[in-house]
C-alpha positions as CSV (number, residue, x, y, z in Angstrom):
1,M,4.9,-77.9,-106.2
2,R,4.5,-78.0,-102.5
3,S,2.3,-74.9,-102.4
4,L,0.0,-76.3,-105.0
5,F,-0.2,-79.7,-103.3
6,F,-0.8,-78.1,-99.9
7,K,-3.5,-75.7,-101.1
8,I,-5.5,-78.4,-102.9
9,F,-5.1,-80.8,-99.9
10,I,-6.3,-78.2,-97.4
11,I,-9.3,-77.2,-99.6
12,F,-10.4,-80.8,-100.1
13,W,-9.9,-81.7,-96.4
14,I,-11.8,-78.7,-95.1
15,A,-14.6,-79.3,-97.6
16,Q,-15.0,-83.0,-96.5
17,T,-14.9,-82.0,-92.8
18,L,-17.6,-79.3,-93.2
19,I,-19.8,-81.7,-95.2
20,F,-19.5,-84.3,-92.3
21,I,-20.3,-81.7,-89.6
22,I,-23.3,-80.4,-91.6
23,T,-24.6,-83.9,-92.2
24,T,-24.2,-84.7,-88.5
25,A,-26.1,-81.5,-87.5
26,L,-28.9,-82.5,-89.9
27,I,-29.1,-85.9,-88.3
28,L,-29.2,-84.4,-84.8
29,A,-32.0,-82.1,-85.9
30,R,-34.1,-85.0,-87.1
31,R,-33.2,-87.3,-84.2
32,F,-33.8,-84.8,-81.4
33,P,-37.1,-82.7,-81.8
34,R,-37.1,-79.0,-81.3
35,P,-38.1,-77.5,-78.0
36,A,-41.5,-76.3,-79.4
37,S,-42.5,-79.9,-80.2
38,M,-41.4,-81.1,-76.8
39,L,-43.5,-78.6,-74.8
40,D,-46.9,-80.3,-75.3
41,P,-45.9,-83.5,-73.6
42,A,-44.2,-81.5,-70.8
43,F,-47.2,-79.3,-70.2
44,S,-49.5,-82.4,-70.1
45,S,-47.2,-84.0,-67.5
46,L,-47.2,-80.7,-65.4
47,R,-51.0,-80.6,-65.5
48,A,-51.3,-84.2,-64.4
49,E,-48.8,-83.7,-61.5
50,A,-50.6,-80.5,-60.4
51,A,-54.0,-82.3,-60.4
52,E,-52.5,-85.1,-58.4
53,A,-50.9,-82.7,-55.9
54,V,-54.2,-80.8,-55.4
55,H,-56.1,-84.0,-55.0
56,A,-53.7,-85.1,-52.3
57,F,-54.0,-81.7,-50.6
58,D,-57.9,-82.0,-50.7
59,G,-57.7,-85.4,-49.1
60,N,-55.3,-84.9,-46.2
61,G,-54.1,-81.3,-46.4
62,C,-50.4,-80.6,-46.3
63,V,-49.7,-84.2,-45.0
64,G,-51.2,-85.5,-48.2
65,F,-49.2,-82.9,-50.3
66,D,-46.0,-84.0,-48.6
67,S,-46.8,-87.6,-49.4
68,F,-47.1,-86.6,-53.0
69,V,-43.7,-84.8,-52.9
70,Q,-42.0,-87.9,-51.6
71,Q,-43.2,-89.9,-54.5
72,H,-41.8,-87.5,-57.1
73,R,-38.5,-85.9,-57.9
74,G,-37.9,-82.2,-57.5
75,S,-39.1,-79.4,-55.2
76,F,-42.8,-78.6,-55.1
77,A,-44.9,-75.9,-53.5
78,L,-48.6,-74.9,-53.3
79,V,-49.1,-71.1,-53.1
80,D,-52.4,-69.3,-52.5
81,A,-53.7,-66.2,-54.3
82,N,-51.8,-63.9,-51.9
83,G,-48.4,-65.5,-52.7
84,S,-48.1,-67.3,-49.4
85,T,-46.9,-70.8,-49.3
86,V,-49.6,-73.2,-48.2
87,C,-47.6,-76.4,-48.5
88,G,-44.2,-77.5,-49.7
89,D,-40.9,-75.7,-50.3
90,G,-41.3,-72.1,-49.1
91,S,-38.4,-70.8,-51.1
92,L,-40.2,-71.4,-54.3
93,S,-42.8,-68.8,-53.6
94,V,-40.0,-66.2,-53.2
95,R,-38.6,-67.1,-56.5
96,D,-42.0,-67.1,-58.2
97,Q,-42.8,-63.7,-59.7
98,V,-45.4,-64.8,-62.2
99,P,-48.8,-63.1,-62.3
100,S,-51.7,-65.4,-61.3
101,T,-53.2,-64.9,-64.8
102,T,-50.4,-66.8,-66.4
103,E,-51.5,-70.3,-67.3
104,I,-48.2,-72.1,-67.5
105,Y,-44.8,-70.4,-67.1
106,G,-41.3,-71.7,-67.0
107,R,-38.2,-69.7,-66.0
108,Q,-34.6,-70.8,-65.9
109,L,-32.8,-69.8,-62.7
110,G,-29.2,-71.0,-62.8
111,Q,-29.4,-74.7,-63.4
112,D,-32.9,-74.9,-62.1
113,T,-36.1,-74.6,-64.1
114,V,-39.1,-73.4,-62.1
115,W,-42.5,-74.1,-63.6
116,T,-45.7,-72.4,-62.4
117,L,-49.4,-73.2,-63.3
118,P,-52.7,-72.3,-61.7
119,V,-54.8,-75.1,-60.1
120,V,-58.3,-75.2,-58.4
121,S,-59.1,-77.4,-55.4
122,A,-62.2,-79.5,-55.1
123,K,-63.6,-76.8,-52.7
124,G,-63.0,-74.1,-55.4
125,Q,-59.9,-72.5,-53.9
126,Q,-57.4,-70.9,-56.3
127,F,-53.8,-72.0,-55.9
128,R,-50.6,-72.0,-57.9
129,F,-48.6,-75.2,-58.3
130,L,-44.8,-74.7,-58.4
131,V,-42.2,-77.3,-59.3
132,S,-38.4,-76.8,-59.6
133,V,-36.4,-79.2,-61.6
134,H,-32.6,-79.3,-61.5
135,R,-31.2,-80.2,-65.0
136,E,-27.7,-80.1,-66.5
137,R,-27.4,-77.4,-69.2
138,H,-26.6,-78.7,-72.7
139,T,-25.4,-76.7,-75.7
140,W,-25.9,-77.6,-79.3
141,Y,-22.2,-78.0,-79.8
142,G,-21.9,-80.2,-76.8
143,D,-24.7,-82.4,-78.1
144,L,-23.0,-82.5,-81.5
145,A,-19.6,-83.5,-80.0
146,H,-21.3,-86.1,-77.8
147,F,-23.1,-87.6,-80.7
148,A,-20.2,-87.3,-83.2
149,F,-17.4,-88.8,-81.0
150,P,-15.6,-90.9,-82.1
151,Q,-17.3,-90.9,-85.5
152,L,-16.2,-87.4,-86.2
153,L,-12.5,-88.1,-85.6
154,V,-12.7,-91.3,-87.7
155,A,-14.4,-89.4,-90.5
156,V,-11.8,-86.6,-90.4
157,A,-8.9,-89.1,-90.5
158,V,-10.5,-91.1,-93.3
159,G,-11.4,-87.9,-95.2
160,G,-7.8,-86.6,-94.8
161,L,-6.3,-89.9,-96.1
162,T,-8.8,-89.9,-99.0
163,T,-8.0,-86.3,-99.8
164,F,-4.3,-87.0,-99.7
165,V,-4.6,-89.8,-102.2
166,L,-6.9,-87.8,-104.5
167,V,-4.6,-84.8,-104.4
168,M,-1.6,-87.0,-105.2
169,I,-3.5,-88.4,-108.2
170,F,-4.4,-84.9,-109.4
171,T,-1.1,-83.2,-108.8
172,R,1.4,-85.8,-109.9
173,P,0.9,-85.2,-113.6
174,L,1.2,-81.5,-113.1
175,V,4.4,-81.9,-111.1
176,N,5.9,-84.1,-113.8
177,L,4.9,-81.5,-116.5
178,R,6.3,-78.6,-114.4
179,E,9.7,-80.4,-114.1
180,A,9.8,-81.0,-117.8
181,A,8.9,-77.4,-118.5
182,R,11.7,-76.3,-116.1
183,Q,14.3,-78.5,-117.9
184,L,13.1,-77.2,-121.3
185,A,13.5,-73.6,-120.1
186,S,17.0,-74.3,-118.8
187,G,18.1,-75.3,-122.3
188,R,17.5,-79.1,-122.3
189,L,15.4,-79.3,-125.5
190,S,15.3,-83.1,-125.2
191,A,13.2,-82.8,-122.0
192,R,9.8,-84.5,-122.2
193,A,6.9,-85.0,-119.9
194,K,5.9,-88.5,-118.8
195,E,2.9,-89.9,-120.6
196,S,1.0,-92.6,-118.9
197,R,-1.3,-93.2,-121.9
198,K,-1.5,-91.9,-125.4
199,A,-3.6,-88.8,-125.6
200,S,-5.2,-90.1,-128.8
201,A,-6.8,-93.0,-126.9
202,L,-10.4,-92.9,-126.0
203,H,-9.7,-93.3,-122.3
204,A,-7.1,-90.5,-122.1
205,D,-7.9,-87.7,-119.7
206,E,-7.0,-84.0,-119.8
207,F,-3.6,-84.5,-118.1
208,D,-2.6,-87.0,-120.7
209,A,-3.7,-84.7,-123.5
210,L,-1.8,-81.8,-121.9
211,A,1.4,-83.9,-121.5
212,H,1.1,-85.1,-125.2
213,D,0.7,-81.5,-126.4
214,F,3.6,-80.3,-124.3
215,N,5.8,-83.1,-125.8
216,H,4.7,-82.2,-129.3
217,M,5.6,-78.6,-128.6
218,A,9.0,-79.6,-127.2
219,E,9.8,-81.8,-130.2
220,R,8.8,-79.0,-132.6
221,L,10.9,-76.5,-130.7
222,E,13.9,-78.8,-130.6
223,S,13.6,-79.4,-134.3
224,L,13.5,-75.7,-135.1
225,V,16.4,-74.8,-132.8
226,N,18.6,-77.6,-134.2
227,A,17.7,-76.6,-137.7
228,Q,18.8,-73.0,-136.9
229,K,22.1,-74.2,-135.4
230,M,22.8,-76.4,-138.3
231,L,22.0,-73.6,-140.8
232,L,24.3,-71.2,-139.0
233,R,27.1,-73.8,-138.8
234,D,26.7,-74.9,-142.5
235,V,26.6,-71.3,-143.8
236,S,29.6,-70.3,-141.7
237,H,31.6,-73.3,-143.1
238,E,30.5,-72.6,-146.7
239,L,31.5,-68.9,-146.4
240,R,35.1,-69.8,-145.5
241,S,36.0,-71.0,-149.0
242,P,34.7,-67.9,-150.9
243,L,36.5,-65.7,-148.4
244,A,39.8,-67.5,-148.9
245,R,39.4,-67.1,-152.6
246,A,38.6,-63.4,-152.2
247,S,41.7,-62.9,-150.1
248,V,43.9,-64.5,-152.8
249,A,42.2,-62.4,-155.5
250,L,42.8,-59.3,-153.4
251,E,46.5,-60.0,-153.2
252,L,46.6,-60.5,-157.0
253,A,44.8,-57.3,-157.5
254,R,47.3,-55.4,-155.4
255,D,50.1,-56.6,-157.7
256,D,48.2,-55.3,-160.8
257,A,46.8,-52.1,-159.2
258,D,48.4,-48.7,-159.2
259,S,48.7,-46.4,-156.2
260,T,45.3,-44.8,-156.6
261,M,43.6,-48.2,-155.8
262,T,45.5,-48.8,-152.6
263,T,42.8,-47.1,-150.4
264,H,40.0,-49.1,-151.8
265,L,41.9,-52.4,-151.7
266,D,42.8,-51.7,-148.0
267,R,39.1,-51.2,-147.3
268,I,38.2,-54.5,-149.0
269,Q,40.9,-56.3,-147.0
270,R,39.6,-54.8,-143.7
271,E,36.0,-55.8,-144.4
272,T,37.2,-59.3,-145.5
273,E,39.1,-59.7,-142.3
274,R,36.1,-58.6,-140.2
275,L,33.8,-61.0,-142.0
276,N,36.3,-63.8,-141.5
277,Q,36.5,-62.9,-137.8
278,L,32.7,-63.0,-137.5
279,I,32.5,-66.4,-139.2
280,G,35.1,-67.7,-136.7
281,Q,33.0,-66.4,-133.8
282,L,29.9,-68.0,-135.3
283,L,31.6,-71.4,-135.6
284,T,32.8,-71.1,-132.0
285,L,29.2,-70.2,-130.8
286,S,27.7,-73.2,-132.8
287,S,30.3,-75.5,-131.3
288,L,29.5,-74.4,-127.7
289,E,25.8,-74.8,-128.3
290,A,26.1,-78.2,-129.7
291,N,28.7,-79.5,-127.2
292,E,27.4,-80.3,-123.7
293,E,29.9,-83.0,-122.8
294,E,32.8,-82.5,-120.4
295,V,35.4,-83.6,-123.0
296,G,39.0,-82.5,-122.7
297,F,38.6,-80.9,-119.3
298,E,41.7,-80.3,-117.2
299,R,42.7,-78.4,-114.0
300,I,43.5,-74.8,-114.7
301,A,45.2,-72.2,-112.5
302,L,42.8,-69.3,-112.8
303,N,45.2,-66.5,-111.9
304,G,47.8,-67.7,-114.4
305,L,45.3,-67.9,-117.2
306,V,44.0,-64.3,-116.4
307,E,47.6,-63.0,-116.3
308,E,48.2,-64.3,-119.9
309,I,45.0,-62.5,-121.0
310,V,46.0,-59.3,-119.3
311,A,49.5,-59.3,-121.1
312,D,47.8,-59.7,-124.5
313,A,45.0,-57.3,-123.8
314,N,47.4,-54.5,-122.7
315,Y,48.8,-54.4,-126.2
316,E,45.4,-53.7,-127.7
317,A,44.5,-51.3,-124.8
318,H,47.6,-49.1,-125.4
319,Q,46.3,-48.4,-128.9
320,R,43.3,-46.7,-127.4
321,N,45.3,-44.9,-124.7
322,C,44.0,-47.0,-121.9
323,S,45.3,-49.9,-119.8
324,V,44.3,-53.2,-118.1
325,T,45.1,-53.8,-114.5
326,L,44.8,-57.1,-112.5
327,E,44.0,-57.5,-108.8
328,R,44.9,-61.1,-107.9
329,G,42.9,-62.9,-105.3
330,E,43.2,-66.3,-103.7
331,E,45.0,-69.0,-105.8
332,L,42.2,-71.1,-107.2
333,E,42.0,-74.0,-109.6
334,I,39.1,-74.7,-111.9
335,V,38.3,-77.6,-114.2
336,G,37.4,-77.1,-117.8
337,R,38.7,-76.7,-121.4
338,R,41.5,-74.1,-121.3
339,E,40.9,-72.8,-124.8
340,L,37.2,-72.1,-124.1
341,I,37.7,-70.5,-120.7
342,Y,40.6,-68.4,-122.2
343,R,38.3,-67.2,-125.0
344,A,35.4,-66.4,-122.7
345,V,37.5,-64.2,-120.4
346,E,39.3,-62.7,-123.4
347,N,36.1,-61.7,-125.1
348,V,34.8,-60.0,-122.0
349,V,38.1,-58.1,-121.5
350,R,38.3,-57.0,-125.1
351,N,34.7,-55.9,-125.0
352,A,35.5,-53.7,-121.9
353,I,38.6,-52.3,-123.7
354,R,36.4,-51.4,-126.7
355,F,33.9,-49.3,-124.6
356,T,36.0,-47.9,-121.8
357,Q,36.9,-44.2,-122.1
358,E,40.3,-43.2,-123.2
359,G,42.8,-42.6,-120.4
360,T,41.0,-45.0,-118.1
361,A,41.9,-48.6,-117.0
362,V,39.9,-51.8,-117.3
363,E,40.1,-53.4,-113.9
364,I,40.2,-57.2,-113.5
365,R,39.8,-58.8,-110.1
366,T,39.9,-62.5,-109.2
367,A,38.5,-63.7,-105.9
368,A,36.8,-66.7,-104.2
369,V,33.1,-66.3,-103.5
370,Q,30.6,-68.4,-101.7
371,D,27.2,-69.3,-103.2
372,G,25.4,-71.3,-100.5
373,S,27.4,-74.4,-100.0
374,R,29.4,-74.0,-103.2
375,K,32.8,-72.3,-103.5
376,L,33.2,-70.4,-106.8
377,A,36.1,-68.7,-108.5
378,S,35.1,-65.2,-109.6
379,V,36.6,-63.0,-112.3
380,Q,35.2,-59.4,-112.4
381,V,35.9,-57.2,-115.4
382,S,35.0,-53.5,-114.9
383,D,35.3,-50.7,-117.4
384,H,34.6,-46.9,-117.4
385,G,32.3,-46.8,-120.4
386,P,28.7,-45.6,-120.9
387,G,27.1,-48.6,-119.1
388,I,23.9,-50.3,-120.2
389,P,20.2,-49.3,-119.5
390,E,18.9,-51.5,-116.7
391,P,16.0,-53.0,-118.8
392,E,18.5,-54.3,-121.4
393,I,21.2,-55.5,-119.1
394,E,20.1,-59.2,-119.3
395,S,19.9,-59.1,-123.1
396,I,23.6,-58.4,-123.9
397,F,24.5,-62.1,-123.8
398,R,22.2,-62.8,-126.7
399,P,23.9,-63.3,-130.1
400,F,24.0,-60.1,-132.2
401,Y,22.3,-58.0,-129.6
402,K,23.3,-54.4,-129.6
403,V,22.0,-51.8,-127.1
404,D,22.1,-48.8,-129.4
405,Q,23.8,-47.4,-132.5
406,A,26.8,-46.2,-130.4
407,R,27.7,-49.9,-130.1
408,S,27.5,-50.7,-133.8
409,P,30.3,-52.5,-135.6
410,Q,31.2,-49.4,-137.7
411,Q,32.1,-47.4,-134.6
412,K,33.2,-50.0,-132.1
413,G,34.3,-53.0,-134.2
414,G,32.1,-55.6,-132.5
415,F,29.4,-57.9,-133.8
416,G,27.5,-58.7,-130.5
417,V,28.8,-62.3,-130.5
418,G,31.7,-62.1,-127.9
419,L,29.5,-62.0,-124.8
420,A,27.3,-64.7,-126.2
421,I,30.3,-66.9,-126.5
422,A,31.4,-66.1,-123.0
423,E,27.9,-67.0,-121.7
424,R,27.8,-70.3,-123.5
425,S,31.3,-71.2,-122.3
426,L,30.4,-70.5,-118.7
427,K,27.2,-72.5,-119.0
428,L,29.2,-75.5,-120.4
429,H,31.5,-75.3,-117.4
430,K,28.5,-75.1,-115.0
431,G,29.2,-71.5,-114.2
432,D,27.4,-68.3,-114.7
433,V,28.0,-64.7,-115.9
434,R,26.2,-61.6,-114.9
435,A,26.4,-57.9,-115.7
436,S,25.7,-54.8,-113.5
437,N,26.2,-51.1,-113.9
438,R,28.9,-49.4,-111.7
439,A,27.9,-46.7,-109.3
440,G,30.5,-44.3,-110.7
441,G,29.7,-45.2,-114.4
442,G,30.7,-48.1,-116.5
443,L,29.9,-51.8,-116.5
444,T,31.0,-54.8,-114.4
445,I,30.8,-58.3,-115.8
446,E,31.4,-61.1,-113.3
447,M,32.2,-64.7,-114.4
448,R,31.9,-67.4,-111.8
449,F,33.4,-70.9,-112.2
450,P,33.0,-73.9,-109.9
451,V,36.3,-74.5,-108.0
452,G,37.9,-77.8,-109.0
């Protein structure tokens, strides 16, 4: 937001300033004529002064010339054809290096301009008339600054204020739309952009139309996601009754079946239990996605809760010839629903037991970590399994996501829902969960809860 506003403001402000400077330069060009157009009046004045000086010299010699000099500003000299000073300032003849054939010549020497032109006396004598004028040097940017001050500063200030207002008008709808898009991306499907007018109105602009289209998209997205959640929840509920009846029928079939049917009936029972377990996980996932309120929250001792999970998980781990160890950290309390937090941590631990190699240990570590100004309680679960390819490591928290066939339910007994439940539970408690591959092989999943 700040970068967009800053860039647009700078571009508009610089453009307005450049336009004002160029306009001022054009005004100066019209107000002050170019040097070429100023030479004709200057040459006429020089010729008139030269004629007057020679006339004074013809009348009374150098005394008359000196009288002329006193009546005019500048240094003057009259030089003969040999370059010798006849009257006036003798230093000018030294500085004059112009051939006698030159009609009028001007040369800048420091801050002085020396003009030379040939003249002829009444007696027919050839002279050169020299005049030195001391002038302050002016540059175009100096003239521009002199002409534009204080108008330039006022124009820049007014232009900056105008640009600020225009940029605010242009960027405010984009800022509101960006905030709504950010909320929508974070999971708040009810987020909507502010509409100042209806986009269907004749006077609506492109920003209003964009906000209207965004809100229409958000409404459609919210409707589709809610319909998907409702379908998942309804189907899961409806499957519970047939499964219950199938379990009853299975037990009746055991009573009537002979020993040759035992293997097939056991397989049916296992698959029925697995399906019932999947339905339970789906109902839990639907409940977490639909519930965003902090209802039933209590203070929970994190180490005590993890110890209970470790005690239950070790029983399952021993069946795979592995174990679960716990490294206790600082005693921390978190606030939340105990059942959901328990299930989230348990799902991660059971997932680690499922994929760790036989004869290894699943390592659990609790600790306090700092995230900026927030203090968080961390639970790290590390296994010694195959790990996960880096491009897919962010996808394992999606429902039913499986990395490869090695993690299929037939071989590992999972459905790809446990980590999704853990992620939704952490999100409900304003925490987060992340996964990373271990340097020595295996996967580490870290769950972080705000400290109560």
